[in-house]
N, C-alpha and C positions, 0 to 999 in steps of 0.2 A: 176683267180684271178679277183675282180670284178674292176671297173675303178676308184673306190672311194678308194681302196686299195691302185691301182698303184699309183694316185694322191697323199695320205697320204705318202706311202713310198717315193716319191720323192719331199715331200715339201720343204726341204731345197733347193733343186737345182730349185723350181720355186719362192722360195723367195730370191734366188739370182739372178734369172733372172729379176725379176720385179725390184730389187735394180739396178741392170745394166740398165734398161732402163730407171728408173726414174732418174739415174745420168747423163746418156746420152741426156734426154731430161733438165734438169737443165743445162748441159755444153752448148747444142745448145742454149738455151735462153741467157745464158751468152756471147754469142759469137755475137748475133744478137744485143745485148745492149751494147757491150764494146766502140762501137763508142762513146758512150754518157758520159759524165764526170757524177759523182756522187758517192756516197757511194758504197765502193766495195760489202758490204753483199747484197744490192739491187739486185744484178744481179745472186746471187745463191738462195736466200729464199725471202720468205714473211714476215721476223720477222720484219724489219725495218718499215714496210708498217703496219703491225699486229699491234706493239707496237703505232705505231703513231693513227689508228683508234680507238684503245681501250682506248687511253688516253685520248680522246675528245678532242684534239688540233692538230689533223692532219693539219689544215689550218696554223698555225704557223709551225709546223715542213717541211710542205713542202714550207715555204717562206723562214725557214731558209736555206734549202739545195738550193732552188734558187738563195738566195743571195749571198751562198759561192760558189756554182759550175758556176752559171750564165746559161743564156738560150744556150740549144744546138743546134744547126741546123748543120744536116749532108746531105748532097748534094750527092747521089748516082746516 
């Protein structure tokens, strides 16, 4: 059996492993940013940021968030 056939046979295991690694990476990022206040979804995904950029009004969105949550200073 060739390596390609073996990889094809194990494709769902590989997809699951990549998905688990992605989730672990997102969780790690969320935990690092959890000390800062802000919209909850921004710790898990880039959707909020992408919508702000594609809407061409990101400067207003960032000002709204800054006004609502204030400046976050974390001393570690």
